[in-house]
N, C-alpha and C positions, 0 to 999 in steps of 0.2 A: 441358383446360378452355379454352373460347373467351374472347376478349377481353371480351365483354359479360358472360359468367358470372363471369369473374375480377373485373371492375369491381363487379358486384353483391355478390360475396362479400367483396371488400375493403371496400365501403361498410358492409355489415352488421357486419363485424368492427370497423371504426372506431366505428360507432355503439354497439355493445355495449361496446367497450373504454373509450370516453370516458364511458359512462353517460349518453348524450344522452337527453333526455326523450322524443324521438320514438321511440326504440327501446324505451322503457318503456311506451308507450301510456297515459300518465297525463295527457294533454292534456284539459283541461276543455272541455266543449262547452256550458256553461251561461252565460247572461248574464242579469243581473237585469232583470225587466220594469220599465217605468216605474211610479213611485209617485205619479202625478199623479191627484188626485181629479177625477173627471168631474163636470161641472156637472149639477145636477138642478133642473128648474123645478117647484117645488111651489106650488100655489095655496094661499094663506092662506084659512082658512074665511071671513074677513070679505068676501072678494071674491065669494063665492058666496051670501052672506046676502041673500036677496031683501028683507029688511026694512031693510037698510042703505041710506043715501042713495046715489044714483048717484055723487056726487062722492067720497064716502068709499071706495066700491068702486074707483073709478078711481084714487084715490090709493094704495090698497093694491096694486092691480095694477101701477101704475107703480113702486112700491117693489120688488115682486117681480121685475119686469123688470130694474131696475137691479142688484139683487142677483144675478140670473142672469147678466147681462152681466159683472159683476165676476168671477164664478166661471168664465165662459168665458174671460176674459182671463187669469186665474191659471192655468187649465188649459193655455191656449195657450203661455204663457211657460214653464211647467213642461215641456211636451212639447218645445218648441224646445231647451231646455237639455239634456233627456235625449237628443234626437237628435244634438245637437252633441257631447255627451260620447261617445255610442256611436260616432259617426264617428271621433272622435279615438282611441278605444280600438281600433277596427278597423284604423285606419292604423298604430297602434303595433304591433299584433300582426302585421300584414303586413310592416312594416319589420323586425321581429325575425325573422320567418320567413325573409325574404330573406337576412338576415345569417347565420342558422343554415344555410340551404341552401348558401350560399357557403362557409361554414366546413367543412361536411360534404363538399362537393365538393372543396375544396382538400385536406382530410385524406385523402379517398379517392384522389385523384390522386397524392398523395405516397406513400400505401401501395402503390398499384399500381406506381409507379415502383420502389419497393424490391423488390416481389415480382418484377417483370420483370427487374430486375438480378440477383436471386438465381437466376431461371430461366436467364438467360444464362450465369452462372457455372457453374451445375450442368450445363448443356448442354455448355459448353466443357470442363469436367472430364470429363464422360462421354465426349466425343470423344477427349480425350487418352488416357484409359484404354483406350478401344476400339482406338486406333491402336497403343498399346504392346503390347497383348495380341495383336494380329494379326501382329506382327513376329517 
């Protein structure tokens, strides 16, 4: 078995042995969508009533516009909060993944060192036995 194959086998053994979540394929790939209500501009019937005085229609329209602008601002605030939280969550996941990879690598390297030491001992023992049998 080559060094690369040995390293891969050792990594898999370490993952399975430690019960690491990456070895179990149970990582969730879902993230909640934003729950921000999108603004809707809805014309009040009074603004479309041809019998209503112009000033009344203008007042109703101005009210609708202010209401819509409040909804736009609330939506914008909500989305900025969502994006900020999502960025923090992504950073937290990335940081944890980096720590996990380092731990897995360290464990794999330690396991590989143990395996290589066993191979050296086995090879040495095999040579000793071969030398004594040849005499």
